N, C-alpha and C positions, 0 to 999 in steps of 0.2 A: 386388780388395782389399776386405776386410771393413770395415765401418764402424769397428770398434774399432781395426783396424790403421791405417786412414786417420787416425783421431783421434790415435793415438800418433805417427804421422809428422808431422802438423801441429804437435803439441806440441814435438817435437824440433827442427823447423825454426825455430819461434818462439823456443825456448830459445837456440839457437845465434845467431840473429839479434839478439836482445835483449841478449846478452852484449856485442855490439858489436865483437868481435874477429875476426869471420868475414865473408867476403864470400859472395855468392850462389853463386859457382863452387865454393868449398871446401865449402860446406854440401851442395850437390848431389853433389859427388864422394863425400863421406863417407856420405851416405844412399843413394847409388846411384839418384838420380832426376835428371831434367833440370833445368837451371837455370831454364827457363821454369816448371816446377812449383813451384820454390822461390819465384820471383817472384810467381806466382799466390797462393800461400799467404800471403805477406807482404802483398800488396795487399789480399786479402780481410780479413785481420786488422786492417788500418788503415782499412777501410771504403771503399777506393777501387775495389772490385769487388763486384758482387752475389754 
């Protein structure tokens, strides 16, 4: 995945998450990634992961 594509994916995950109406499972299903990837992105954005 290119850096630009990865950045777009991260932005979409965080947009869905911050709206507060989606859980990690539904975000993963819509973006066709694993729920673990969604969790990793969220944790990194909150400073809980390097």
